[in-house]
Predicted model as a PDB file, atoms N, CA, C, CB and O in Angstrom, pLDDT in the B-factor column:
MODEL        1                                                                  
ATOM      1  N   UNK A   1      93.972 106.753  87.816  1.00 89.00           N  
ATOM      2  CA  UNK A   1      92.960 107.645  87.303  1.00 89.00           C  
ATOM      3  C   UNK A   1      91.839 107.677  88.327  1.00 89.00           C  
ATOM      4  CB  UNK A   1      92.448 107.195  85.893  1.00 89.00           C  
ATOM      5  O   UNK A   1      91.443 106.634  88.847  1.00 89.00           O  
ATOM      6  N   UNK A   2      91.336 108.838  88.615  1.00 92.00           N  
ATOM      7  CA  UNK A   2      90.245 108.974  89.563  1.00 92.00           C  
ATOM      8  C   UNK A   2      89.326 110.104  89.170  1.00 92.00           C  
ATOM      9  CB  UNK A   2      90.778 109.200  90.960  1.00 92.00           C  
ATOM     10  O   UNK A   2      89.611 110.875  88.254  1.00 92.00           O  
ATOM     11  N   UNK A   3      88.223 110.186  89.875  1.00 93.00           N  
ATOM     12  CA  UNK A   3      87.283 111.253  89.584  1.00 93.00           C  
ATOM     13  C   UNK A   3      86.325 111.482  90.733  1.00 93.00           C  
ATOM     14  CB  UNK A   3      86.513 110.944  88.329  1.00 93.00           C  
ATOM     15  O   UNK A   3      86.136 110.623  91.594  1.00 93.00           O  
ATOM     16  N   UNK A   4      85.731 112.650  90.726  1.00 94.00           N  
ATOM     17  CA  UNK A   4      84.760 113.037  91.745  1.00 94.00           C  
ATOM     18  C   UNK A   4      83.687 113.877  91.077  1.00 94.00           C  
ATOM     19  CB  UNK A   4      85.439 113.819  92.918  1.00 94.00           C  
ATOM     20  O   UNK A   4      83.985 114.788  90.305  1.00 94.00           O  
ATOM     21  N   UNK A   5      82.443 113.566  91.379  1.00 96.00           N  
ATOM     22  CA  UNK A   5      81.306 114.333  90.851  1.00 96.00           C  
ATOM     23  C   UNK A   5      80.425 114.748  92.022  1.00 96.00           C  
ATOM     24  CB  UNK A   5      80.484 113.497  89.799  1.00 96.00           C  
ATOM     25  O   UNK A   5      79.820 113.910  92.690  1.00 96.00           O  
ATOM     26  N   UNK A   6      80.364 116.055  92.260  1.00 96.00           N  
ATOM     27  CA  UNK A   6      79.511 116.552  93.342  1.00 96.00           C  
ATOM     28  C   UNK A   6      78.050 116.419  92.952  1.00 96.00           C  
ATOM     29  CB  UNK A   6      79.846 118.022  93.678  1.00 96.00           C  
ATOM     30  O   UNK A   6      77.647 116.782  91.847  1.00 96.00           O  
ATOM     31  N   UNK A   7      77.258 115.887  93.889  1.00 97.00           N  
ATOM     32  CA  UNK A   7      75.825 115.778  93.669  1.00 97.00           C  
ATOM     33  C   UNK A   7      75.070 116.768  94.544  1.00 97.00           C  
ATOM     34  CB  UNK A   7      75.349 114.353  93.945  1.00 97.00           C  
ATOM     35  O   UNK A   7      73.885 117.018  94.321  1.00 97.00           O  
ATOM     36  N   UNK A   8      75.751 117.334  95.542  1.00 96.00           N  
ATOM     37  CA  UNK A   8      75.214 118.420  96.362  1.00 96.00           C  
ATOM     38  C   UNK A   8      76.403 119.164  96.957  1.00 96.00           C  
ATOM     39  CB  UNK A   8      74.246 117.880  97.492  1.00 96.00           C  
ATOM     40  O   UNK A   8      77.553 118.844  96.658  1.00 96.00           O  
ATOM     41  N   UNK A   9      76.127 120.150  97.793  1.00 95.00           N  
ATOM     42  CA  UNK A   9      77.206 120.957  98.373  1.00 95.00           C  
ATOM     43  C   UNK A   9      78.163 120.113  99.215  1.00 95.00           C  
ATOM     44  CB  UNK A   9      76.621 122.077  99.226  1.00 95.00           C  
ATOM     45  O   UNK A   9      79.361 120.394  99.244  1.00 95.00           O  
ATOM     46  N   UNK A  10      77.659 119.092  99.897  1.00 96.00           N  
ATOM     47  CA  UNK A  10      78.469 118.303 100.823  1.00 96.00           C  
ATOM     48  C   UNK A  10      78.589 116.820 100.470  1.00 96.00           C  
ATOM     49  CB  UNK A  10      77.903 118.425 102.184  1.00 96.00           C  
ATOM     50  O   UNK A  10      79.153 116.056 101.253  1.00 96.00           O  
ATOM     51  N   UNK A  11      78.081 116.398  99.326  1.00 97.00           N  
ATOM     52  CA  UNK A  11      78.128 114.990  98.938  1.00 97.00           C  
ATOM     53  C   UNK A  11      78.676 114.870  97.516  1.00 97.00           C  
ATOM     54  CB  UNK A  11      76.718 114.339  99.040  1.00 97.00           C  
ATOM     55  O   UNK A  11      78.315 115.640  96.626  1.00 97.00           O  
ATOM     56  N   UNK A  12      79.567 113.873  97.324  1.00 97.00           N  
ATOM     57  CA  UNK A  12      80.140 113.632  95.995  1.00 97.00           C  
ATOM     58  C   UNK A  12      80.242 112.125  95.754  1.00 97.00           C  
ATOM     59  CB  UNK A  12      81.544 114.309  95.859  1.00 97.00           C  
ATOM     60  O   UNK A  12      80.389 111.341  96.692  1.00 97.00           O  
ATOM     61  N   UNK A  13      80.163 111.744  94.500  1.00 97.00           N  
ATOM     62  CA  UNK A  13      80.440 110.378  94.079  1.00 97.00           C  
ATOM     63  C   UNK A  13      81.905 110.329  93.665  1.00 97.00           C  
ATOM     64  CB  UNK A  13      79.488 109.922  92.905  1.00 97.00           C  
ATOM     65  O   UNK A  13      82.376 111.217  92.954  1.00 97.00           O  
ATOM     66  N   UNK A  14      82.635 109.299  94.103  1.00 96.00           N  
ATOM     67  CA  UNK A  14      84.069 109.234  93.839  1.00 96.00           C  
ATOM     68  C   UNK A  14      84.450 107.881  93.249  1.00 96.00           C  
ATOM     69  CB  UNK A  14      84.863 109.495  95.124  1.00 96.00           C  
ATOM     70  O   UNK A  14      83.765 106.881  93.463  1.00 96.00           O  
ATOM     71  N   UNK A  15      85.549 107.866  92.506  1.00 94.00           N  
ATOM     72  CA  UNK A  15      86.137 106.637  91.981  1.00 94.00           C  
ATOM     73  C   UNK A  15      87.645 106.807  91.902  1.00 94.00           C  
ATOM     74  CB  UNK A  15      85.546 106.281  90.588  1.00 94.00           C  
ATOM     75  O   UNK A  15      88.142 107.892  91.602  1.00 94.00           O  
ATOM     76  N   UNK A  16      88.377 105.716  92.175  1.00 91.00           N  
ATOM     77  CA  UNK A  16      89.824 105.666  91.992  1.00 91.00           C  
ATOM     78  C   UNK A  16      90.142 104.341  91.323  1.00 91.00           C  
ATOM     79  CB  UNK A  16      90.595 105.824  93.358  1.00 91.00           C  
ATOM     80  O   UNK A  16      89.586 103.307  91.693  1.00 91.00           O  
ATOM     81  N   UNK A  17      91.036 104.365  90.339  1.00 91.00           N  
ATOM     82  CA  UNK A  17      91.349 103.181  89.546  1.00 91.00           C  
ATOM     83  C   UNK A  17      92.856 103.078  89.358  1.00 91.00           C  
ATOM     84  CB  UNK A  17      90.630 103.226  88.176  1.00 91.00           C  
ATOM     85  O   UNK A  17      93.524 104.068  89.058  1.00 91.00           O  
ATOM     86  N   UNK A  18      93.386 101.862  89.538  1.00 89.00           N  
ATOM     87  CA  UNK A  18      94.819 101.624  89.428  1.00 89.00           C  
ATOM     88  C   UNK A  18      95.077 100.469  88.483  1.00 89.00           C  
ATOM     89  CB  UNK A  18      95.436 101.340  90.805  1.00 89.00           C  
ATOM     90  O   UNK A  18      94.319  99.499  88.469  1.00 89.00           O  
ATOM     91  N   UNK A  19      96.132 100.558  87.695  1.00 88.00           N  
ATOM     92  CA  UNK A  19      96.566  99.496  86.808  1.00 88.00           C  
ATOM     93  C   UNK A  19      97.877  98.941  87.358  1.00 88.00           C  
ATOM     94  CB  UNK A  19      96.733 100.009  85.336  1.00 88.00           C  
ATOM     95  O   UNK A  19      98.891  99.638  87.380  1.00 88.00           O  
ATOM     96  N   UNK A  20      97.854  97.674  87.807  1.00 83.00           N  
ATOM     97  CA  UNK A  20      99.027  97.039  88.394  1.00 83.00           C  
ATOM     98  C   UNK A  20      99.627  96.049  87.402  1.00 83.00           C  
ATOM     99  CB  UNK A  20      98.663  96.330  89.718  1.00 83.00           C  
ATOM    100  O   UNK A  20      98.928  95.136  86.961  1.00 83.00           O  
ATOM    101  N   UNK A  21     100.891  96.199  87.039  1.00 81.00           N  
ATOM    102  CA  UNK A  21     101.488  95.323  86.021  1.00 81.00           C  
ATOM    103  C   UNK A  21     101.963  93.976  86.556  1.00 81.00           C  
ATOM    104  CB  UNK A  21     102.642  96.022  85.378  1.00 81.00           C  
ATOM    105  O   UNK A  21     102.574  93.220  85.800  1.00 81.00           O  
ATOM    106  N   UNK A  22     101.715  93.637  87.821  1.00 76.00           N  
ATOM    107  CA  UNK A  22     102.306  92.429  88.411  1.00 76.00           C  
ATOM    108  C   UNK A  22     101.330  91.258  88.549  1.00 76.00           C  
ATOM    109  CB  UNK A  22     102.863  92.758  89.762  1.00 76.00           C  
ATOM    110  O   UNK A  22     101.741  90.181  88.979  1.00 76.00           O  
ATOM    111  N   UNK A  23     100.057  91.431  88.202  1.00 67.00           N  
ATOM    112  CA  UNK A  23      99.088  90.349  88.379  1.00 67.00           C  
ATOM    113  C   UNK A  23      98.282  90.144  87.104  1.00 67.00           C  
ATOM    114  CB  UNK A  23      98.148  90.650  89.562  1.00 67.00           C  
ATOM    115  O   UNK A  23      98.300  90.978  86.199  1.00 67.00           O  
ATOM    116  N   UNK A  24      97.569  89.009  87.050  1.00 72.00           N  
ATOM    117  CA  UNK A  24      96.681  88.756  85.913  1.00 72.00           C  
ATOM    118  C   UNK A  24      95.455  89.663  85.977  1.00 72.00           C  
ATOM    119  CB  UNK A  24      96.247  87.277  85.882  1.00 72.00           C  
ATOM    120  O   UNK A  24      95.031  90.213  84.960  1.00 72.00           O  
ATOM    121  N   UNK A  25      94.887  89.817  87.172  1.00 67.00           N  
ATOM    122  CA  UNK A  25      93.759  90.736  87.378  1.00 67.00           C  
ATOM    123  C   UNK A  25      94.359  92.094  87.731  1.00 67.00           C  
ATOM    124  CB  UNK A  25      92.768  90.220  88.517  1.00 67.00           C  
ATOM    125  O   UNK A  25      94.394  92.477  88.900  1.00 67.00           O  
ATOM    126  N   UNK A  26      94.823  92.812  86.731  1.00 79.00           N  
ATOM    127  CA  UNK A  26      95.663  93.983  86.975  1.00 79.00           C  
ATOM    128  C   UNK A  26      94.909  95.293  87.171  1.00 79.00           C  
ATOM    129  CB  UNK A  26      96.600  94.143  85.854  1.00 79.00           C  
ATOM    130  O   UNK A  26      95.550  96.328  87.352  1.00 79.00           O  
ATOM    131  N   UNK A  27      93.593  95.295  87.145  1.00 86.00           N  
ATOM    132  CA  UNK A  27      92.840  96.522  87.360  1.00 86.00           C  
ATOM    133  C   UNK A  27      92.234  96.506  88.758  1.00 86.00           C  
ATOM    134  CB  UNK A  27      91.737  96.691  86.286  1.00 86.00           C  
ATOM    135  O   UNK A  27      91.443  95.622  89.089  1.00 86.00           O  
ATOM    136  N   UNK A  28      92.609  97.486  89.575  1.00 86.00           N  
ATOM    137  CA  UNK A  28      92.022  97.677  90.900  1.00 86.00           C  
ATOM    138  C   UNK A  28      91.186  98.938  90.813  1.00 86.00           C  
ATOM    139  CB  UNK A  28      93.123  97.780  92.038  1.00 86.00           C  
ATOM    140  O   UNK A  28      91.683  99.989  90.408  1.00 86.00           O  
ATOM    141  N   UNK A  29      89.916  98.843  91.190  1.00 88.00           N  
ATOM    142  CA  UNK A  29      89.039 100.000  91.094  1.00 88.00           C  
ATOM    143  C   UNK A  29      88.213 100.150  92.359  1.00 88.00           C  
ATOM    144  CB  UNK A  29      88.127  99.885  89.876  1.00 88.00           C  
ATOM    145  O   UNK A  29      88.011  99.195  93.109  1.00 88.00           O  
ATOM    146  N   UNK A  30      87.745 101.360  92.577  1.00 91.00           N  
ATOM    147  CA  UNK A  30      86.870 101.643  93.720  1.00 91.00           C  
ATOM    148  C   UNK A  30      85.808 102.637  93.288  1.00 91.00           C  
ATOM    149  CB  UNK A  30      87.681 102.194  94.935  1.00 91.00           C  
ATOM    150  O   UNK A  30      85.993 103.416  92.353  1.00 91.00           O  
ATOM    151  N   UNK A  31      84.705 102.586  93.990  1.00 93.00           N  
ATOM    152  CA  UNK A  31      83.634 103.546  93.777  1.00 93.00           C  
ATOM    153  C   UNK A  31      82.916 103.733  95.103  1.00 93.00           C  
ATOM    154  CB  UNK A  31      82.649 103.073  92.654  1.00 93.00           C  
ATOM    155  O   UNK A  31      82.811 102.805  95.905  1.00 93.00           O  
ATOM    156  N   UNK A  32      82.422 104.948  95.325  1.00 96.00           N  
ATOM    157  CA  UNK A  32      81.758 105.209  96.590  1.00 96.00           C  
ATOM    158  C   UNK A  32      81.193 106.605  96.671  1.00 96.00           C  
ATOM    159  CB  UNK A  32      82.702 104.987  97.719  1.00 96.00           C  
ATOM    160  O   UNK A  32      81.007 107.295  95.668  1.00 96.00           O  
ATOM    161  N   UNK A  33      80.926 107.001  97.912  1.00 97.00           N  
ATOM    162  CA  UNK A  33      80.319 108.293  98.183  1.00 97.00           C  
ATOM    163  C   UNK A  33      81.163 109.025  99.213  1.00 97.00           C  
ATOM    164  CB  UNK A  33      78.858 108.134  98.675  1.00 97.00           C  
ATOM    165  O   UNK A  33      81.683 108.405 100.140  1.00 97.00           O  
ATOM    166  N   UNK A  34      81.305 110.334  99.062  1.00 96.00           N  
ATOM    167  CA  UNK A  34      82.096 111.169  99.959  1.00 96.00           C  
ATOM    168  C   UNK A  34      81.175 112.193 100.620  1.00 96.00           C  
ATOM    169  CB  UNK A  34      83.257 111.875  99.190  1.00 96.00           C  
ATOM    170  O   UNK A  34      80.424 112.902  99.950  1.00 96.00           O  
ATOM    171  N   UNK A  35      81.251 112.251 101.950  1.00 97.00           N  
ATOM    172  CA  UNK A  35      80.502 113.236 102.740  1.00 97.00           C  
ATOM    173  C   UNK A  35      81.495 114.271 103.241  1.00 97.00           C  
ATOM    174  CB  UNK A  35      79.729 112.560 103.940  1.00 97.00           C  
ATOM    175  O   UNK A  35      82.447 113.929 103.942  1.00 97.00           O  
ATOM    176  N   UNK A  36      81.283 115.541 102.886  1.00 95.00           N  
ATOM    177  CA  UNK A  36      82.237 116.594 103.210  1.00 95.00           C  
ATOM    178  C   UNK A  36      81.648 117.563 104.221  1.00 95.00           C  
ATOM    179  CB  UNK A  36      82.660 117.342 101.946  1.00 95.00           C  
ATOM    180  O   UNK A  36      80.558 118.099 104.024  1.00 95.00           O  
ATOM    181  N   UNK A  37      82.381 117.782 105.307  1.00 93.00           N  
ATOM    182  CA  UNK A  37      81.982 118.740 106.323  1.00 93.00           C  
ATOM    183  C   UNK A  37      83.038 119.827 106.446  1.00 93.00           C  
ATOM    184  CB  UNK A  37      81.759 118.042 107.676  1.00 93.00           C  
ATOM    185  O   UNK A  37      83.986 119.879 105.663  1.00 93.00           O  
ATOM    186  N   UNK A  38      82.866 120.690 107.432  1.00 92.00           N  
ATOM    187  CA  UNK A  38      83.825 121.778 107.645  1.00 92.00           C  
ATOM    188  C   UNK A  38      85.186 121.251 108.084  1.00 92.00           C  
ATOM    189  CB  UNK A  38      83.291 122.757 108.685  1.00 92.00           C  
ATOM    190  O   UNK A  38      86.213 121.723 107.598  1.00 92.00           O  
ATOM    191  N   UNK A  39      85.213 120.268 109.008  1.00 94.00           N  
ATOM    192  CA  UNK A  39      86.480 119.750 109.516  1.00 94.00           C  
ATOM    193  C   UNK A  39      86.644 118.247 109.312  1.00 94.00           C  
ATOM    194  CB  UNK A  39      86.604 120.069 110.975  1.00 94.00           C  
ATOM    195  O   UNK A  39      87.707 117.711 109.623  1.00 94.00           O  
ATOM    196  N   UNK A  40      85.638 117.555 108.806  1.00 96.00           N  
ATOM    197  CA  UNK A  40      85.707 116.105 108.631  1.00 96.00           C  
ATOM    198  C   UNK A  40      85.133 115.698 107.278  1.00 96.00           C  
ATOM    199  CB  UNK A  40      84.956 115.388 109.765  1.00 96.00           C  
ATOM    200  O   UNK A  40      84.045 116.133 106.901  1.00 96.00           O  
ATOM    201  N   UNK A  41      85.869 114.862 106.555  1.00 95.00           N  
ATOM    202  CA  UNK A  41      85.387 114.273 105.315  1.00 95.00           C  
ATOM    203  C   UNK A  41      85.425 112.765 105.477  1.00 95.00           C  
ATOM    204  CB  UNK A  41      86.238 114.735 104.086  1.00 95.00           C  
ATOM    205  O   UNK A  41      86.414 112.214 105.960  1.00 95.00           O  
ATOM    206  N   UNK A  42      84.347 112.091 105.075  1.00 96.00           N  
ATOM    207  CA  UNK A  42      84.242 110.647 105.209  1.00 96.00           C  
ATOM    208  C   UNK A  42      83.944 110.023 103.851  1.00 96.00           C  
ATOM    209  CB  UNK A  42      83.150 110.271 106.231  1.00 96.00           C  
ATOM    210  O   UNK A  42      83.063 110.484 103.125  1.00 96.00           O  
ATOM    211  N   UNK A  43      84.688 108.967 103.513  1.00 95.00           N  
ATOM    212  CA  UNK A  43      84.446 108.204 102.292  1.00 95.00           C  
ATOM    213  C   UNK A  43      83.912 106.830 102.674  1.00 95.00           C  
ATOM    214  CB  UNK A  43      85.745 108.080 101.435  1.00 95.00           C  
ATOM    215  O   UNK A  43      84.447 106.176 103.569  1.00 95.00           O  
ATOM    216  N   UNK A  44      82.864 106.399 101.997  1.00 96.00           N  
ATOM    217  CA  UNK A  44      82.343 105.038 102.104  1.00 96.00           C  
ATOM    218  C   UNK A  44      82.440 104.447 100.706  1.00 96.00           C  
ATOM    219  CB  UNK A  44      80.849 105.003 102.664  1.00 96.00           C  
ATOM    220  O   UNK A  44      81.773 104.919  99.785  1.00 96.00           O  
ATOM    221  N   UNK A  45      83.269 103.414 100.540  1.00 95.00           N  
ATOM    222  CA  UNK A  45      83.552 102.914  99.193  1.00 95.00           C  
ATOM    223  C   UNK A  45      83.695 101.402  99.183  1.00 95.00           C  
ATOM    224  CB  UNK A  45      84.820 103.559  98.640  1.00 95.00           C  
ATOM    225  O   UNK A  45      83.711 100.749 100.226  1.00 95.00           O  
ATOM    226  N   UNK A  46      83.798 100.864  97.967  1.00 94.00           N  
ATOM    227  CA  UNK A  46      84.048  99.450  97.715  1.00 94.00           C  
ATOM    228  C   UNK A  46      85.276  99.355  96.808  1.00 94.00           C  
ATOM    229  CB  UNK A  46      82.792  98.747  97.065  1.00 94.00           C  
ATOM    230  O   UNK A  46      85.331 100.004  95.763  1.00 94.00           O  
ATOM    231  N   UNK A  47      86.274  98.534  97.212  1.00 90.00           N  
ATOM    232  CA  UNK A  47      87.440  98.248  96.378  1.00 90.00           C  
ATOM    233  C   UNK A  47      87.272  96.865  95.774  1.00 90.00           C  
ATOM    234  CB  UNK A  47      88.765  98.341  97.198  1.00 90.00           C  
ATOM    235  O   UNK A  47      86.731  95.968  96.421  1.00 90.00           O  
ATOM    236  N   UNK A  48      87.730  96.682  94.542  1.00 89.00           N  
ATOM    237  CA  UNK A  48      87.621  95.407  93.869  1.00 89.00           C  
ATOM    238  C   UNK A  48      88.709  95.285  92.803  1.00 89.00           C  
ATOM    239  CB  UNK A  48      86.228  95.244  93.247  1.00 89.00           C  
ATOM    240  O   UNK A  48      89.340  96.276  92.433  1.00 89.00           O  
ATOM    241  N   UNK A  49      88.923  94.067  92.316  1.00 83.00           N  
ATOM    242  CA  UNK A  49      89.835  93.832  91.196  1.00 83.00           C  
ATOM    243  C   UNK A  49      89.052  93.251  90.034  1.00 83.00           C  
ATOM    244  CB  UNK A  49      90.997  92.884  91.604  1.00 83.00           C  
ATOM    245  O   UNK A  49      88.012  92.622  90.227  1.00 83.00           O  
ATOM    246  N   UNK A  50      89.548  93.463  88.845  1.00 81.00           N  
ATOM    247  CA  UNK A  50      88.861  92.935  87.662  1.00 81.00           C  
ATOM    248  C   UNK A  50      88.917  91.413  87.685  1.00 81.00           C  
ATOM    249  CB  UNK A  50      89.498  93.487  86.351  1.00 81.00           C  
ATOM    250  O   UNK A  50      89.952  90.825  88.000  1.00 81.00           O  
ATOM    251  N   UNK A  51      87.814  90.790  87.355  1.00 76.00           N  
ATOM    252  CA  UNK A  51      87.739  89.341  87.281  1.00 76.00           C  
ATOM    253  C   UNK A  51      87.695  88.620  88.602  1.00 76.00           C  
ATOM    254  CB  UNK A  51      88.866  88.848  86.530  1.00 76.00           C  
ATOM    255  O   UNK A  51      87.905  87.408  88.630  1.00 76.00           O  
ATOM    256  N   UNK A  52      87.432  89.309  89.713  1.00 75.00           N  
ATOM    257  CA  UNK A  52      87.457  88.653  91.019  1.00 75.00           C  
ATOM    258  C   UNK A  52      86.198  87.838  91.292  1.00 75.00           C  
ATOM    259  CB  UNK A  52      87.637  89.683  92.105  1.00 75.00           C  
ATOM    260  O   UNK A  52      86.266  86.844  92.015  1.00 75.00           O  
ATOM    261  N   UNK A  53      85.043  88.231  90.732  1.00 77.00           N  
ATOM    262  CA  UNK A  53      83.813  87.498  90.948  1.00 77.00           C  
ATOM    263  C   UNK A  53      83.134  87.771  92.277  1.00 77.00           C  
ATOM    264  CB  UNK A  53      84.083  86.067  90.838  1.00 77.00           C  
ATOM    265  O   UNK A  53      82.137  87.125  92.598  1.00 77.00           O  
ATOM    266  N   UNK A  54      83.651  88.718  93.063  1.00 82.00           N  
ATOM    267  CA  UNK A  54      83.004  89.107  94.318  1.00 82.00           C  
ATOM    268  C   UNK A  54      82.591  90.569  94.221  1.00 82.00           C  
ATOM    269  CB  UNK A  54      83.950  88.876  95.541  1.00 82.00           C  
ATOM    270  O   UNK A  54      83.023  91.292  93.323  1.00 82.00           O  
ATOM    271  N   UNK A  55      81.756  90.989  95.149  1.00 84.00           N  
ATOM    272  CA  UNK A  55      81.266  92.375  95.141  1.00 84.00           C  
ATOM    273  C   UNK A  55      82.385  93.355  95.445  1.00 84.00           C  
ATOM    274  CB  UNK A  55      80.131  92.552  96.156  1.00 84.00           C  
ATOM    275  O   UNK A  55      82.464  94.405  94.807  1.00 84.00           O  
ATOM    276  N   UNK A  56      83.247  93.047  96.392  1.00 89.00           N  
ATOM    277  CA  UNK A  56      84.354  93.931  96.724  1.00 89.00           C  
ATOM    278  C   UNK A  56      84.599  93.999  98.214  1.00 89.00           C  
ATOM    279  CB  UNK A  56      84.096  95.311  96.191  1.00 89.00           C  
ATOM    280  O   UNK A  56      83.912  93.348  99.002  1.00 89.00           O  
ATOM    281  N   UNK A  57      85.573  94.784  98.589  1.00 91.00           N  
ATOM    282  CA  UNK A  57      85.954  94.966  99.985  1.00 91.00           C  
ATOM    283  C   UNK A  57      85.506  96.349 100.430  1.00 91.00           C  
ATOM    284  CB  UNK A  57      87.490  94.785 100.183  1.00 91.00           C  
ATOM    285  O   UNK A  57      85.867  97.343  99.800  1.00 91.00           O  
ATOM    286  N   UNK A  58      84.722  96.435 101.510  1.00 94.00           N  
ATOM    287  CA  UNK A  58      84.294  97.755 101.998  1.00 94.00           C  
ATOM    288  C   UNK A  58      85.489  98.568 102.489  1.00 94.00           C  
ATOM    289  CB  UNK A  58      83.259  97.603 103.130  1.00 94.00           C  
ATOM    290  O   UNK A  58      86.449  98.029 103.038  1.00 94.00           O  
ATOM    291  N   UNK A  59      85.403  99.872 102.277  1.00 92.00           N  
ATOM    292  CA  UNK A  59      86.478 100.790 102.644  1.00 92.00           C  
ATOM    293  C   UNK A  59      85.862 102.034 103.262  1.00 92.00           C  
ATOM    294  CB  UNK A  59      87.357 101.157 101.409  1.00 92.00           C  
ATOM    295  O   UNK A  59      84.954 102.636 102.689  1.00 92.00           O  
ATOM    296  N   UNK A  60      86.361 102.422 104.442  1.00 96.00           N  
ATOM    297  CA  UNK A  60      85.913 103.649 105.115  1.00 96.00           C  
ATOM    298  C   UNK A  60      87.148 104.499 105.371  1.00 96.00           C  
ATOM    299  CB  UNK A  60      85.142 103.335 106.462  1.00 96.00           C  
ATOM    300  O   UNK A  60      88.170 104.004 105.846  1.00 96.00           O  
ATOM    301  N   UNK A  61      87.041 105.792 105.049  1.00 93.00           N  
ATOM    302  CA  UNK A  61      88.178 106.700 105.187  1.00 93.00           C  
ATOM    303  C   UNK A  61      87.687 107.964 105.872  1.00 93.00           C  
ATOM    304  CB  UNK A  61      88.829 107.026 103.797  1.00 93.00           C  
ATOM    305  O   UNK A  61      86.632 108.498 105.531  1.00 93.00           O  
ATOM    306  N   UNK A  62      88.468 108.441 106.853  1.00 96.00           N  
ATOM    307  CA  UNK A  62      88.174 109.698 107.539  1.00 96.00           C  
ATOM    308  C   UNK A  62      89.347 110.651 107.354  1.00 96.00           C  
ATOM    309  CB  UNK A  62      87.890 109.459 109.051  1.00 96.00           C  
ATOM    310  O   UNK A  62      90.500 110.264 107.545  1.00 96.00           O  
ATOM    311  N   UNK A  63      89.058 111.896 106.983  1.00 94.00           N  
ATOM    312  CA  UNK A  63      90.079 112.930 106.846  1.00 94.00           C  
ATOM    313  C   UNK A  63      89.678 114.102 107.718  1.00 94.00           C  
ATOM    314  CB  UNK A  63      90.256 113.371 105.357  1.00 94.00           C  
ATOM    315  O   UNK A  63      88.599 114.670 107.554  1.00 94.00           O  
ATOM    316  N   UNK A  64      90.564 114.466 108.658  1.00 95.00           N  
ATOM    317  CA  UNK A  64      90.311 115.590 109.549  1.00 95.00           C  
ATOM    318  C   UNK A  64      91.114 116.794 109.110  1.00 95.00           C  
ATOM    319  CB  UNK A  64      90.646 115.224 110.995  1.00 95.00           C  
ATOM    320  O   UNK A  64      92.302 116.680 108.807  1.00 95.00           O  
ATOM    321  N   UNK A  65      90.475 117.944 109.076  1.00 87.00           N  
ATOM    322  CA  UNK A  65      91.178 119.195 108.791  1.00 87.00           C  
ATOM    323  C   UNK A  65      91.481 119.862 110.130  1.00 87.00           C  
ATOM    324  CB  UNK A  65      90.327 120.143 107.853  1.00 87.00           C  
ATOM    325  O   UNK A  65      90.581 120.103 110.934  1.00 87.00           O  
ATOM    326  N   UNK A  66      92.758 120.156 110.357  1.00 84.00           N  
ATOM    327  CA  UNK A  66      93.127 120.810 111.619  1.00 84.00           C  
ATOM    328  C   UNK A  66      94.117 121.906 111.393  1.00 84.00           C  
ATOM    329  CB  UNK A  66      93.693 119.812 112.599  1.00 84.00           C  
ATOM    330  O   UNK A  66      94.539 122.563 112.345  1.00 84.00           O  
TER     331      UNK A  66                                                      
ENDMDL                                                                          
END                                                                             
């Protein structure tokens, strides 16, 4: 399950969530911000698992349109 909420023409808040049946901490979730340009989109996010007790793992994603 995921979602995106635009806060301006080129910026959105994003989340992606996964349910994994193989572990005790079976919820993997992320939240972050997406910067959208004409040919480049960049995501800055944090990934984490339920019950981990840490802030999360930073995640950077670049998507090029060509």
